[in-house]
Each structure stands twice: as structure tokens, then as C-alpha cells.
N, C-alpha and C positions, 0 to 999 in steps of 0.2 A: 590161731587167731579163730574165735569159733562166734558164731551169729546167737541172737538170743535165744533160738532154738538148739543151740547145742549141736547143730549139724555143720559139719566142718563144710560142707560142699554148698551153706548157704552163704558163707561168707563173702564179702566181697572182695573183689581183686583190687586193692590197693595199689596207686601208682608209686607209693612210697617202698615198696619191695622191691629187692633185688629181681633181676631178670630172671635168676634160676629159681627164687622163690616164686614168682610170678608164673612161670612154666610149671613148677610142680603143684600149685594149686589148680591152675587149670586142669592137669592131668587127674587130679581126685576126682572133679568136675565131669568131665566128657566120659570118664570110664563107666560112670553111673548113666549118665543122660544118653549117650548116643549107642546104638547098636554096635554090635562086633563089626558087621558089615561095612557100615559108615567109618569107624574107627581105623581100619584097614585102609578103606577106599581114600579117605578125605585127610587124614592126618601123618605127620611125619612121626618117625620113633620118637623124636625128642618129647614128645607129650605122650609116651605110653609109659606105665609104672615099671616096666621092665628094662628102661633105658637107663645107663650108668655112664653116659659119655661126656658129662659136663666139665670134668679134668682137661680137657682139651682147650689149650691156649690159642686164639688168633693171635695175639700179641707176639708169643715166644715164636709161631711159625714165621710170622713178619719178620722178626728180628734175625731169625735163622738165615731165611733168604736174602736179606739184605746184605747180610755177611758174606754171601757169596758174588755180590756184585761190587764192581768198581767204582765207589762213590767219590773218587778223588778230587782235587781242586780244580780238574779241568771238565768235569761233570756238568752237563747244561742242565739247569734246573727246570727247562719247560720240556725236558724230555719226556715222550709219553711212555709210562712204566707200567708192565701188565704182568700178571702170574696167571696160569690155567687153573680152573676149578671144574673138577669132574665129579659125578654120581652127587650132582646137586639137587636142591630142592627149595623153592621159595614158599613160604608161610606167613600169615598174618601173625604178628605179636600179639601176647595175651592182651594188650592193651588196645588193639584194634578196634575199631567201632561195630563192628557186625560180624566179623567172621575168624573170632579168636583161636588162633593154632591152626587155622585150616590153611590148606594150599590154596593159592589164588593164580590166576595169570599173570605174566609180566606185564602183560599190556594196562592192565588195571594199575599195576603198580607205577608204570611208565606213568599213565594219564594222572595220577593223583601226586606223583612226583613229576609235577609240571617241569618241563624244558626249561621254562624260566626261573627257575632255581637258583640259588646260588650254592653251588654244592660245596666252593671253597670255604663258604661262612660258617658251615656245619650247621644252616637253619633248618634244614629238612627233619622233619619228625619220625624218628624209626619204628614205624609201624609194622614193619616187614623184617621177616629173619630169614637169614639161609642158611643151609647145612651143605657140607660138601668136602671134597679130598682137594687141597691145594697141591699143584704139581710145579716144579721148578728145579731144572739141570738134575734130574733123577730123583730129587727128594720128594718126599711126598708127607702132608700133614693135614690132617682133619681138623675141619672148623666147625664148631657147632653154636647156632643160634647168634649169628654175627648178623647186626644190625644194618640192614640196608639202607642208604641214604640217597643212592642215584643209580637210574639205569640208562644206558645209552646203546644206540645202534649204529653201525657204520655202513658203509658201501652206498650210501644215499648219492644220487647223482653220478654214481660211476659205472657208465653204462658197460664197461668190460666185466664188472661183476655180475654173475647170475644170481647171485642169493645173498641176503644178510645173515643167513644161520649161524655163520663161521663169524661173525662180528656184532655180536651182543656181548657188551660189559656192564658189571655191576660195581657199586663202589659201597662200600661199609665206613661205618664210623672208625675203626681201627686204620683201613686202608687208605681214607682220606688223611689221616694224619702223616702218613708215608708217601702219599702221592702216589699210589699205586690202584690200578684197576683190576678186576677180576674178568678175565674172557672165560665166558660160558662155553663149555664144550658138551660133555655128554650127560644128560640128566638120571637122576635116581629111576629105576622101574616103577615105583610109585607115583612120581612126576613126570613119567613119561607123555602121558596123555594131553596135561596141562601145555607142555614145551611144544609137542607137535602143532597143537592148535595156536600157540602163540607165534612159533615161525612162519605159519602160513599167512598169519596176520601182518607178521614183520615183513615179509617178502612183498606182501600186496602193497605195504606201506612204499616198499623201496619201487617198486614198478609204479606206483601212483605219481611220486615225486620225481622219478627219472623221465615219465611221460610228460610232467609239466614242464620239465627241462628242457626235452627236446622240441616241445612244441613252441616255447617261448624262443628257443634258436632258431625255428622256423616261422616266426613271427605270427604263430597260429594260436589266438585266444582259447583256452579250454574250458566247455561248460559240462554240465553234467550229463546231457545226451551224449557227448562224445563216449561215454563208457557202457552205452547201450550195446555196441560191437565195434568202435574205430578204435577203442583201447586195445580190445583182444587181437584185432587183425594186426596191429601194432606190434604187440608184445610176443605174438606168436612167430611173428616174420624175424623179430629181433632174436628170440632166445630158441624158438624151435623145439626140439626133442627134449631139451634141457628142462621144459616146463611141465613133462609130461606126470611126474609125481605129485607136483605143486597143484596141477590142473584136475588132476582125479580127486584131490582132497575135497575141490568144492563141486563136485559131479559136473566137471568138465561144463561149467557154464561161461556163457559167453558175454551175459550183460551182466556188469558188475555196480550198477546204477544203486541198487540197494547194499551194496556191501559199504559204496562211498558213504550214504546218506545213514546207515547205523554205526560206522566207525568214523562219522565227520571229526569227533574232538579228537581222536588218537591220530587221524592223518595230518590234521592241522599242528598238532603239538608236535609232531615229528619233522614238519617243514619249518615249523618256529626254531628247532634245533640247529638249523642250519642259519638262522638270522631271518628276524623277523621284517626285515625290509629285503626288498630284491625282487627279480623278475619272478621268481615262483609264485610269490605272494599277491602279484597282480592279476593274475587269472580271476575270470567272473564266476568261476565254480566254487571259489571260497563265499561269495556272497549267496550263491544258489542254496548251498548246503547249511547256509546259517553258521558257519563256523568263525566269521570275523565279527561277530556281535559280542562274542564274550560269554553269551548265553543264549540258550535256545528255546528259554521259555517266555521271553518278554511278550509282551501284550502292549499294543498301541493304547493310549489313554485321550480319550474323549476332549476335545477343547470345550465341549458345551458342557456345561453341569447338569443342565435337565434334558428332557427330550423333546427334541426339536419336531414339530407337526404342523401340518397345514391347519387352518381356520376351522374347516369343516370335521376335521378328526377331532379338535379340541373339542369342539362341540358334541361329536358323537360320545365322546367319554367323559362328559361333563358331571355324569350321575356316578362315578367311580370315586367316591369320596375319599378314600384312601390316597388316590393319585393327586386328588384336589387339597388334601391335608399336606402332605408333601410337597406341594408346589412342582410337581414333577413336570408338566407340560409347558413348552413354549413356543409361541406361535411365530413362525417363519413366513414373512410376506412375500409371496412369489413376484419374480421379477416380470416385466414385460415381454423377455423371451421366452421364460418358462409359460404365461400365460398364452402365448402365441403358439408355442410348442402344443400345450393343451388343447386349442381350440382345432387346431389341424389334425389331431387323433381324434376328436369327438366326432369330427367330419369322416374320415376316413373309416372308422369303426362303427359309425351310425348310432354312437350313444345318444340317449335320449337327456332331455334338460329336466332335469328333477330338482337339484338343489340351489332353486332360486326364489328369494323373496318368500322363504318358509314362515316368516312369522305370521302369515296370513292363513297357513293352514293348520294352527294350533290354536286352542281356546284356554284361557288361564282362568282357572277356578277360584272362588271366594277364598280357599284356603290357601291359595297358592300353586297348587298343581297344575299339571297341564294336560289337555285331552286333546286328540288328534281330531281333525275335522270328520273324519269318517268315522270316528267310533261316535263323535256327537251326534251326526246326523242319524245313526242308527239306533242310537237312545233315545232321540227325541220322535222318532217313528214307532218306537216300541213305546214309550209313553202315550202317544196319540192313539195308536193301534184302531185307525179308521179305514176301512179299506176306500181304495179310490176309485172313482165312477169313471170308466173308461167307455165313452161312446163307440169309438172304432177301435177294436182290440189291434187291429194292423199298426196303430200308432205306438203299439208298445214295442214292438221288434226293434232290434237292436239299442234298447233303453237300458239302462242300470235302474234296477227297481228294489225297493226293500219286500221281502216277502216274509209273511208269518206261517210257522208251521207248530202243530201242536207236540209240544215236549215231552219228556219221559212221564212227568209227573202231570195226572190228569188236571187240565182245565189250566195249565200253564203254557204260555206260549213263548216260542223263541223265534227271535228276528235274525235274517241273513240278507245279506246284499246277493242278486243275482243279475245276469246279463241275459236278456230275451231273445232267444234266437228263433223261435217258431212261435205263433200265435194263431189262435182259432176263437169262436165266440165264447168259449167257454175253460177252454185248457191252453196253459204255455208250456213250452219246452225251454228250459233255461240251462244256463252253465252258471253254478253257483261261484261267488266269490268269496274271498276270504280276506281279513285285517291283517295285516302285517303281523300282528301279534300271534295270530292262528297259524304261521307257517315257521319256517327257520330263522325269521327275523325275531322271533319271540321267545321268550324263557319262562316258561311256567313257573309262577309263583316267585319271579325276579323282577320286581318293578323297575329296577336300574338298567335292565336292557331298554334300549330308546331307540326307535327307528324314527330318523330324522325328517322324512318327507310324510305330513300328516294327511295329505289326500289322495293317497294312493291305496288301491286295491288290487288284489290279484286273482286271475282266474285260479280255480282248485280244480283237481281231479276227483272231486266227491261225486259220486255216480248220480247221473241226472238222466237216467232212462226213464224214470217215472215222470209223467206230466203233472203238473200242479196248477190248481184253481186259479183262474183270473181273479176270483173274488179275495185271494189272499194277497192282493198287492195292497200295501198300505203306505207306499211313497214313490214316488217317480223322482230320480234325481240327475240332473244336469252333468253329463260325464263325456270326456273323451276316452275313445277306444282305440288301443293299438296306434297311438299317433306318437310320434319322436319328440313332439312339443305339446302339451297340452293347452286346450284353448284358452284363452283369458278368462271367458264368461263360464267355463266349466267349473263346477263344485270338486268334482272328485275327477281320476284318472285311472285307467287299468291298461298296463303293458305286459305283462308277464304271467306266466303259468306257474303256479305251486303244485310238485308232485310230491305229495307228504310220505309215501313209503320210499320213494328215492332219494329223499331229502334233498330236492333240488328246487330252484327258480329259474326257469328257462324263457326265452323270446318265444312269444306265441305268434305264428304268421297267420294273416287272414285266412286261408286257405285252411289251415288246422282248425279254425273256429267254425268252418263252414260245414264240418264234417256231419254226415248223417247220425253218427254214433256219439255218445257221451266220451269224454275225456278218458275215463276211466277203462273203457272198455274198446277204445278206439285201435284196432289191430293195425290200421294202415297209418295210423300216426307213428305207434312204435317201430314199425316197418321203416317208415320213412326216414325217421331219427336214426335208426341204426344201421344205414347204410354205411357210415363211417368204420364199420367193424370190418367191412371188405379191405383185406391188406394190400396196400399199395406202394408201389415204389417211388422213391423220391423223382427219379427221372431229372428235368430239367427244372423241377419245381425248386424256390430258394429254400435254403434250410431256415428254420426257426433260430433266431438270432435273440438270446437272453441276457438278462441282466441277474447277477446271483449276489444275495445279502447274506450275511451271518454264513460263508462259504464254509468254513472249517477246512478240513482237509480235503476236500471235492468229492468225495464219494458221492454223494446225492446228485451232483451236478453231472460227474462223470458216467454214472450209470444211466441217466437221464438222457446223456448225448451219445451214448454208446453205441447206438445204431446208425449214426452217421447224418441223422435228419434235421439235426439240430447241433448248435454250438452257444458255448458263452462266451460273450465278447466282452464283459466287464463283472468282475467280482470283487466283492470288498470282505475281508476277514481281520480281526484285531489283533489274532494271535499269529506271531511271527512264525512260528514252526509248523504251524498248520498251514500256512501260506506258502513254507517250503515243500510240503507235501503235495499242494494243489497244483504247483507250479511244475514240480518233476513230472508230473503226469499230463502236463499240457505239451504234449508232444509235437504239435504243429504251431505251439507259439500264437493261440489265437486269443487269448483269453489276457485283457488287461487287468492286473492284478493288483490291486489297491491293500496296503498293509495300513489298516487305521478304523477309525470309526465310522459306521454307517449314518451316524449323525453329522458330523463334519462333511462327510461328502454329499449328503443330502443338501446341506445349506450351500455347498458351492454350486450344485446344480439348481437349487432352487432362486437363488440370488444373481444367477447369471454369471458366476465365477467361470466356469466351465462349459463349455460345449455340450450339448445331451445327446448321447449316443443313440442311435437308431436302434429300437429294439422291439422284438414280438412276444417275449414273456418276460416276467419278473418270478425267479423262485428262491425259497428260501426259508428257512426254519429259525425264527426267532429264539431266544434263551428260553429253554425250558424248565430250568429249576424253580421258579416262580409258581409254574401251574403243574410241577410236579408233587404227586400224592405224598412223597417222602421227604419233602422239604418242611423244614422244622422252624425255619425263619422267614417264611412268606410275608409276614407282617412288618418287618425289618424295613427302614427307608432303602436300603440297596436291594432288597425283594422285588418292593413293589417298582423300584427304577429298572429292574432287569424286566419285568413284566410289562411295563410301560412301552418297551422295545418294540412291542406289537403296533401300538400306534405310529411309531416311526416308519415300520413297513408299508403300513395303510398310508401313510403320507407318501412314501415311494412311488404306491400304485397310482395315488390321486394325480401326481406330477408327470407322470411318465403316460398312464391311461394306456397299457400295452394290450393288445389282442388276447393275451392269455396270462393268468396268474396261478401259481402253485404255492400254497403255504402249509408248511407242517408243525404239528407238536404232538404234544402227549394227550392221550383221549381225555384225562383227567381235566384239561382246560374246558371242556364243553359240560363240568359238573360243578365249577367253582361258582360261587357268587359274590359279587355281581359276575356275569358269565361273560367273558370277554371272547370266548369263540361267537356266542351269537352277536355280540356288538360289531363284532369286526365284520361278519356277514351282513348284519345291517348296512354299515358303510359301504360295502361292496357294492351291494342291491342299490343303494341310494345313488352312487354313482352310474348305476345302469347297467352291472355286471349280470351276467347269467352265474347262478352259483351253486355248486353241489358240495355238500358236506358229507364226509364218508371216513369209517375208522377201518382199517385192516390189519392182519396179523401176517407177519413176514414168512410165517411156515406155509399158510396158506396159499402163499404166491408163489411157491418154489423154494424160499429160504429155508434157514435151518435153526431160526429162533423162534421164540414165542414174543418177540417184541410187536408191540401195536403201537400205530401211529395214527393220528387223525391228520385227514387232509381237507383243506378249504381250495377248492378248483373253481376259478372265474375265467369266463370267456366273455368280450365284447358282445354286444346284439349282431354286429355284422360277420361273426365267426360261429363255427359249431362248438358246443359245449362238448369237452372230450368224453368219451364213455367212462362210467367208472369202472375199477379194476376188478375182473371174475377172478373168483378162486379157483386155482389150478390144482390144489392139493388139498387133501381131506382126510377124516377117518375112515376105516374100513367099511364099506358098505355105502360109501356116500356116491360111488360112482366117479369119484375122482382120482388122481394120482397117489400114491401113498406118500405121507408125509416123511420129510427125511430126518431122521435121527443122529444124536451126538455120533454112534458107533458109525454110521454110514458116513459120516461128514468127516470124520477124523482117521478112521480106520485104516488108512493106506499110509501115514506118518510113522517115521522110523521113532522106537522107542529112544526117550532120553532120560537123565536123571535130574534131581532135583539141583543140582550144580552145574548143569551144562550152561553157563550163561552165556557162552561164546558158541556160535555153531555155522561153520564156515561153509556147509553144504546150505543151509537154509538159515539165514541170519533171523527170521522172526520165530524159529521154531526153538524156543528157548523158555524157560518157566517165567509165568509173569511175576512171580514173587521166589527168591531164592531162601527158601526156609533154613533157618540157623540158630544159635542159642540166644536164650533171653536169661540173662545172670540175675536179674530182677524178679524174674518169676520161678527161677531154678529148673527150667525145662529146656529141652531141645524138640522145635516145631517139627524138626525133620524127621525125629524117632516119633513123635506122636503122630504123624501122620502113618508110619510104617505100622502101627498099632491098629489103625483102622481097617477093617477086613474091606475087601473087595466083593466079597460076598456073604449075606445077600448083598444085593446093589443098593448104591444111595445111602450108605451109612456115613455116619456123622460122628463127631469127637463126642458128642453127649450121648447118642446110642451105644456107643462103645464101652462108654464109661458105665451106663446102666446095664449093660450086659457084661460087665465084670472083665472088660478086655483092656485095661489100662495096667501098667505097672504101677507099684506103690508109690514112686515120687510123682507118676504121672496124675495118679489120682490125688494126691495133696494139691498138686496144682489146679487140677479142676476145681476140687472144693475151695480153695482158698484165694486162686488167682483169677478167678472170673465171676462176673457178677451173675444175679439169677437169670437174666434172660437170655444168656449164653449157655445157663446150666439146663435150661429147659429142654425137654426130650424133643421138640419140635423145633431146636436152635439148629441154623445153618451154619453153625462155627464149623469150621474144617469139614464140610459136607462132600463127599463124592457127587460128580454129576451123574444122572441117570441117563446110561447109554443109549436106552430106549426111546427116548422123547426128544424133542427139538434143545437147542440150547435156551437157558434162560435168557431174560434181557441183559445185555452186555452194558455195565456199568461205565464211569470214569474214572473210579478209585479204586485201587485193587487193596483189597483188606480182607485176607483169608480169615480174620479171627469175627468179622461182623457176624451177629446173630440172625439178620432178617434177609439180607440179600447177598452182600459181598462174600461172605463166606462159603457161597456155593459154587467152589473152583476148583476143587480138588480132582484129578483125574480119576476116572472111572476105575482103572486097573493097576496105574503106576503111582509110586509114592512122592507126589508132586502135585503142585498146582497144575492147571492148563498151561500151555504155552500161549505165547501172543499170537502165534498163528492158529491154534485150536479155538482159545476162548474170545479172541479178538477179530483175526480175519476171516476164518473159517466160519465162525459163527454169525458174522454180519455180511457174510457173502463176497466178501472182498476177494477180486482175482488174483493168482499168485503174481501176476505181472504188475500189479498196481503197486506205487512205490509210498512210504510213508518213512517221514523225518523223523529224527529225534531219538530218545532212549526208550526203553521197552513200555515205561510208565506213559512217557507222552505220546507214544505209538498207540498203546491202548486207550489213553482219553481220546485221541482222535477217533477211533473207532466207537467208543460210547458216546460221541456226541454227533455221531453221524446217522443217516437213514440208510437201513439195509439195503444191500445192492439189488435184490430182486425188486423191492418197492419202487426204485428210482428207474429201473429200465422198463416196469410196465408202465409207469406215468408216461415216461418217453415215446414208447409205443403210440399209446393212446393219444396223447398230445399231437405227434405227427400225423396220424391219420385224420385227425380232427382238422388239423393245419392243411392238410393236403385237399382234403375233402372241401372245405371251405374256398382255397383257392380256386378250385375247378368250377364251384358254384358262381363266384363271383367274376364279373367282367375284370379285365386288364384295368380299366379305369377305375373301378372300386377298389383295386388293390394298392391304388396308387393315390396318396392325397394331394392336394395343390399346395404351393408353397403359401403361407400366410404372413403377410406383412405385420410386424409389430405394431399395434393399436395403440393409441394415446387413450389413457383412462376414458375419455369422455365420448371416445370413438366406439368403446366396447358394445356389443349389441347382446352378450351374455353375461349376467352375473352368476359366476359358479361359487360364490362363498355362500355358506350357509350362515343365516342370520337368527337362525332359530334360538333362543334362549330357553332351555329346558330346564325343569325343575331344579334349583340349586345353582344355577347360572344366569348372570345377566350379562347383557353385552358390555363389555368394558371392565368385568370383574376382575381384578388383579389377583385374586385369590384362585381363579380357575386357570388361568393361561396369562402368562406375561407376552403381549405381542412384541414380536422383534422387528420394528421398521428398519430394515437396511437397503442400500442402494449402491448398485455397483457404479462408484464415482471415477473407478481408475482406468476404465476402458478394458474391459476383460477380454476381448478380441471375439464376443460371441455375436454372430451376425445376426440382422434383422429379420432376415429370411431363411426360414428352419427347413432343412432336407427331409423330405418324405420319402423314403427310399423306394426304389421302384424293385418290387420284390422277386422279379426276373433278374436281378444284377445283384451279385454278394459285393457290395461295395463296403468300405468301411469307414475310418474317421482317423483324423489327427487331431493334436491339438489345434490347430486352426491359428490364424492371425488376422489382424485387421481387415486385411484385403481378401480373405478366402471367403467365399460363400459357399454355405452348408446347402444351397438349394441342388436338388438333383434335376429340376426341369425348369425350364425358362417360359413362361406363360406369354406368347404375343400376344394373342387377342383371347377375351373371354366374354360369351354373350348370354344373356338367358335362352332357355329351350323351352318352347311351350309343351306341357305335358298333355296327353289324351284325356279326355273326359273319361271318368269312371262313373257310375251311378251308385247312388248311395243305397238303392234298394233293388232287389232283383225279384222276379217270380219264379218260384220253382213249385209245379204241381198245385196250383191254386193257393200255394202259400206265401206268404210276404217273408222274405229272409233278409235279416240285417247284413249291410257288409260293413266290416269294420273300417276306421279312419274317418269319423264324422262326428260331429259335436251336435248332443241332443239337449233339448230345451226341457226346462222341468215342467212345462205345459203338457207333454205327453204326446206332441206332435212334430214327426220328423220333419229338419229343414234339411233340404236337397240343395246344396250350394250349386253354383253356375260353375262353369268349367274354369272361370278364371279363381275364384275361391277356392278350388278344390285343389288349386296348385299349391298353396301354403302348406308345406307339411313342418313347419316351425320356425320359419324365418321370419324375422319383422318386419320382412318387406310386404307389401300387401300384394304384390304383381307375381312374384316367384319365390320358389322355397331356396335354403341357403344352399341346396347342393344341386339345383338343377340349373347346371351350366353347361356349356358346350366348349371344348378346346379346340382351337380351330388349328392349333399348331403347337408342337411341343418339340422342343428338341435338348439335347442333353445339355447339361451345364458342369461346371467343375465339382467334383464332389473330393471329400478329404479320403484319404487312405485308412484303412481299418485300424482297429485298435491291436 
């Protein structure tokens, strides 16, 4: 049978052919496609052209052996019958899906021939063949290509047996008919390495099941953590020196947790072979390794079809028309408990009140567009362009003014806001102010980015060393400066400083405003702010307690907390196998892990169904495919849905108002239109956060890859903003450490082959992809890689073709089997990795034939793909002790979805230093907030919802967001007084009951405290200098309030501020335990 081109090697292997014909056709192909080395190493003699042994008959041999047995009338039918099989090898049938004719591990055969299979029914598909020599009563007979239907191992739960190696049986189609098993004895020389690896794993399965058995007998529940060292202690005590050979095979390891995770399915199937019910199956370890779910790749499905957000977040993203087109955002109304929690956090961390009655801060134009009040005042002042007469220059000190300066074009005025710092009769010294659009809250050329507070300005670090003429003042604006709550009669307000080069918005203290130098060149400012760089031990300071969203396998979280200064108390991830990895590394069991959708859990907290954990930071990387430059399906509804999960994460932040936030995604997020990165920053700044945006490369921080990540760091006004990451590694001549290369990162690992898919010494050091035969394209990919030279470095399949390095049949494959992109000289299909540079970006899919990214995974010097340890773990900086659950593909995907270890660890250090410095600067009373009773709606003195209706969104517009009005009617057990944790106690949390109190303190008496009088202006060297925290009137005359009015820093009360109280007596109250 020939193909259309007349080549017998192109003819398909028809399942209608006999077994002998299939093996003959397979032999024709592999002797052309495979290299001589691989033919000898990977294939039995059955598929060689020199083999002539098909006359051997298993049926005849069995009949001859049966004739030696006494099967008379008294012979019991249930008797176990066996013959010994020597010089054996097991290999895949020509009809196998992947490895036609190739040796295979019996563990793989056993896993695919599930122990739940009904062997007696003959239902198992014979995809495996066995050769060997049958022995019985001195008679030996050879069998060839016998079809395997079952594999069993014995000695499980038999503690007196120290190994299962002598108790492995197989059953073939023919032996099944006779009810006989073949006991495997000695393998052939060619099959020895496969057999040795399998018997190690078989013994490990026996020891594993024996351990479950003995622990159940003693009433001990077995967890994955027992295999960190307790399992080995027990096993060594039981077996002693008999384990020496077995233990040496795995490099004398004592921690077997990764072996359990990597071989979870095999272990589970062997346990099930003893019965799917019983004590051995009740151990919690089965759930921990994900074996009882039936699949390790299941994912939780969100109950909500839309993305659940707060009202403010919905308003912020109202101009994202594609999200509105698909009606993606659904508003969740916060419960009274959630609002009370937010109010307490606003007080504790000194958040300003910005998102309040913002309809008054935007002007709707005739064409329907909206202009912020700050921009409108500036435009009006520019149109009038009339200098303001000032009779007393000192009246300008502390005022916000509009200044005109000559632009680049002759005769063209430019108009800017400025805060007057000092004044003389002719000259002013000012600090320039910026509109939100001129900071990281703006995106040039992108009108969709919308800052939701229309009357806010920002101090800028624009150089103000030069004085300006008092004649260039064209307008004086009534404004509040550095006040937590802007005055009602103020047109504008300014609270924060924007530093352009650093791309940060930070809280600006009054003392910093009073500096004699401009904010650009003020070295004192820099020194003061960078005091947090000094390393500090945690001492008795409390750890940062975090909530993790989109947690994945936990690499980002565990790196962040690796120094012990922080911990994750609550984590949410929808992929089940990733959560198994996360919890496997949670040695101290500090994290409450939820397998589910972040939207569903957000709804539970927002509606008061669950008590809210006390946290100090939120960390997470929302899904990146929507923002990736490699995404070809961004405009689909699913793509936009994934992208909109950013809005949900911002809603989590708005709900919890933690002192710290760390968000990450791909740098391309800041390049797309509309710019979701800038819109997220807008919302964080509008909430009152200090914000920094930065992009970093893993290799520059000591990692081993060129992976880039964009980070958004946010800090509440009451704490220090963490320092940005500083590069520690760089190119030659940079003065930094040398960047790590691939060769340095993986040079110490043992050499392995393409088919080393089980490695008992290091379970992760196996090839990412087991290259094999492609009958549809008439090629062996394993042989193709052998043809790609290792010198010069970085050679690819395409370069080898153009250098005429391929064999004739491989050239035909290249010319006829690949499309133009893979044939290009620059194609990365089957490309060797450059050993002298860092790793490329780790992907989530293994695709060696990909022309753009995925194909660049061939080992620099060995004829295989990179191993999981090389291309996944080492490339991402994953410590060898870090555990990953699932198959090779699943583990690689978890690495690809993670943040490199070096990045997470560096941020963890900087956050901890900022946290400790903040605690040291704050008084103990500031580090604690008061319990806040849940207020009725009419009692609330702060409206924190955003009522702005930007262009394209009107209040109540159902096309923008569907408001979800839900109430907790069933009694959730959420207390009405919320715990505000004393940061000197590491307390925790439990589910709570209707009778439990979340309050950490009980207030016995609270009374107002009168503040000392602070003058609004002071004299320095005959010049009047303004102090912040005052309201200026447009008339240009400063109003100096009396000491009673000066006490008002944001409260609706006329007599005292919302924070000016004195706690006369505080005593500890009942608090719940930790998650």
C-alpha cells in the first residue's frame, strides 16, 4: 500500500492491517526517520529489518505449558495462575497515539490501563506489546509482540515485604483467555533502564500505601507535610539497610513531597487497586494532592456571569466602550457592615475624602462632553488673560493662582496653576501644580482615561528655582491645601505630589512644602523619604498580613513573604491544581485558601455574608492575556471579560482599603487604548492612595530571565510608599553585578535524554516535551533536533535547512509540512537557547514548533527540549524546595503564569521596610483604629460613592452597569462592630457566630480633645510663608481661623475633627482566631 507520492513510508498505518503488517510498516518508517543511535536505544528488535522472529506463537506456548498442569475436575477456578517472563521488554504498539513502537515505562502503561478496568471483560485496548521468554517447569518459549491488557503489582500493605520488584505481573490478550498472569523477572539489556526506574517508583508506591495503612492503624491522618521528613524516618526505621540501593537511586533524598505530587495519579490508582473504599482512601492527603477529583485541571466557574464591581469602579471605567458594549460590569451595593469597615479603615490610614458629590466638579459642555472644574477654571483664566492687581503681595502667600508664562512660540502664552510659597513686592516663589491629565493619571492621546475627581490638582516636581513676576498672576483660586477633607467653599484642592521621573504620586507633608529649595532639587526631601532604605529587622513588629487575588501556584506570594516579615492570610484562585501547589508550600498553614472566583468571594464580603479578614495589603496579578501583545482574540467577549477582572480587583481594594497594594501585569497594559493601567491608577489616586508605576526586568534584579512586569504599588496616606526596585545586575561596564546566563543557571544539572520522562533523582528534570514521530508529516522530531548543530550557538530548524544540514526526507518535511512563517530564516521553530544570555520569557504552553516564541526551547547542547527544571523552574527563579502539583504541562503553565521569584522577593523586602518605618513613625494609637458601629444610611456622615456621570454614562444607565441590590436577610453572623487589629498582636479570625464580637478593643469612654492653636502664616526673614491646612478665599486675602475652626480637619462637626478623640480606657475584647 503506497501513498499518492509513491513513497511506502508515507502510507498510513491502517488499523485494519494485521499486527505483523503494522510492525513491518512501522519498521520501514523508523529506519528512515530515526537515527541509528535512537533505533538502538529506544526500540525493540521487533521493529528492526533484521528481525525474523514472528513465527513464535504465544498460543502454542501457553497450550504447551497448560499441558504440564493438572487441571482436573478438582482444580479451583479462582486459583491464581502465573508463568515467569524473562528477558522482557514492553513497548508501544504501532497503533499507539504517540510513541509507536518505542519502549515505555510500565508506570505509564499502568496509569493508562486504569485499575478500575474490568480486565476479565477484555475491554482494555491493547496499545502495548511485550516480548520475552516464558519459563515453566524447565520449558522456555519466546513470545513476541504479545498484546498487554493489564499490569498489576503486589505486596501492597504487606509490611513484611520490603520491595514490590518481584511482584509485578502483566496479562496479555491470550493469557487472559487462559486466566494466567506473567510474573516479570529480568528485563532485556535494552529495557533495563526503563525497568530500573519503574521498580523504584513501584517500591515508592508500596512504601506510600504501607505508610497510609500503618498510620490509619494508629489513628493518624496522613497529610502531604508528613512526607517532608516523617515518612522517611518511619521508612528507614522499618527497612534500615535494605533501603540503601533504593535510597541511592533518588540521591538519598529525605523529602518526598514533590514525588508524591508528581506521581499523584499513579499512587492513587495503586491504592484504588486494593479497593476504592476503605481506611486507606480516607486520608486527607488525597484531597491535598488533588487525586480524588478525577482531574487535576478543573477550574472553578464564577456564579456571576458579569464582573462584579463597586459603583465608583463602574463609573471609572464608564468610557471603556467595549466593556459597556458587552455589558460586563455589574454593580454590587455594599452592605452596612462593609461600609462601616471602610469608614474605620479611612480613619485608621488617614484616607482623604475625595469621591463625594463629584457631579459638582465636572461641567457638561454643549456637545455632551464633560470638562473638569480644574481644567475649566484654567481655560477661563487663559481666555481672560488679565493680570490681577494685588495691593498686598503677602496676601498671595499660600494661595493657588493661575500664572502665565511665555511659551515656545513667540507671543503665545501658556497658563499653569501654582502655589505661592513666598512673595515680595515684585517676585513670587512658587511650586508648580499639575492637572491630573498631566500626571500618571493621564494618558496622552487617550480621551477614554478619566480621573473621577474634577477639582483636584497635584504639586509637581517641576523646577521652581526661578522666581516669577507677580505681574503674571491672572487669577487667584479658592483652594484647600493638604487637608484631608476639602473645605465646602473651596473651588479646588491639592493634597499630593507628582514626581514625573519616578512616575509616583505621594502624600506631601507640610514640612516638605516649607523647604527652602524646590521639590526637584531638594536633597533633604530625598534623604528623608529614603530613610526606609535602611534595613531593619522585624523585631517585635507585627507581620504584614495580606490578601492574595488570582494567586496561581503562589510563587509571587511565597517570594514576597519569603523573608518572614509578611504572611498571606487569605488567598483566592480558580484553578484547582494551582491551589494544590499553593497549599503544598504553605508549611505553617497560615493561608485560608479558597478555590473559586474572586468575583463570588468579593460579593460575599461586600454583602456581609462573610466577616472581612483584617489585612494590611492586597497582592495580585489579574489575568494578563487580554493585555498581552500576543493575544489575537482581545476583542472577543471572553477577552474583554478577562480584562475587566482588573475592575474587580480595584473593587476589592476599595472595599478593604488596606494600607498597601501591589498589582502586576504585562507592560503592554500601559500601551493599549483605552489605557486600563492609567485608569486603574486614576481610581487608586481618587481613593486617596499614593501610587507608583514601574516596569522591571527579572534579569536586572538577579533573576535568570528577560521577563518584564509592570507593577502598580499603592500606599495609604498614613504609611510610607515603598521604594521602587533598584537594579542589582546589569551589562558589563554598568558597575552592577553580571547578569546571569542560561549556562550559569543550568550548567550543574545532569544530562538527560529526550525520553527521560521519569526522573527519580529530580522529578522536575524531565523534558518539557517528549519529541516523537509524526506519521502525518512523515518525520521524527527527535531526529530533526539531532540534525540541528550546537555550534554555532542558537541554531534553529530553519537555519539548519538553509545551511543544508537536513536529511532528504527532513528537507521534504520542511518544504511541504511547514507554513511560510516557520520556514523564515528568523523562525524560532525548534531553536536552541542561547547559553550566554538570560532565559526568554516563560510561556504557559509548550509548543516547540511555534515560530514566534514557543519554539525557542531546545537545549543549547543536548538533543531535546529544555526540562521543566531548566525552562520553567530555574528560568523563573523557583527554589528547588518549592513544590508544584500536576503534570509537566500543568507545572510549566503554573510557572508561566507566575511572577519571577526575584521580583516578588525584592518587593517583599521593600514593602516590609516601608511598613516597619511607618509603624515606627506612627504612634500606637494611630496604628489602631476604633471599632465603628454600623450606621443607618441616614446617619452616615460620608458619602463615598461616586455620582459622576462621565461622557457615555448617565446615572441609572442600564447599559453601563446593572446595579445589584442585595441584602443580607438571613443573618450572616457578621458583627456590627468590626475588629481593627492591634498591630502588635498577631491575631486571627474564624467564621464567627451571631454572638461573637470582631472588636479587638472595647471603648468605655470617648471624649473630644482640644488641639493646640497653629498659626496659618509665619514669618521667616521678613518674608511671609504659608502654612498648609487652610482655606483661601478668592479675594486674595488669607483668612486666619480661630483655634476652634482650626480643629476641623474633615469632620462634619463644627467643634472637633473626626479623629480628635481621646480614649480614656481600652481593654482587650474577644477576637476570633486566624484563618
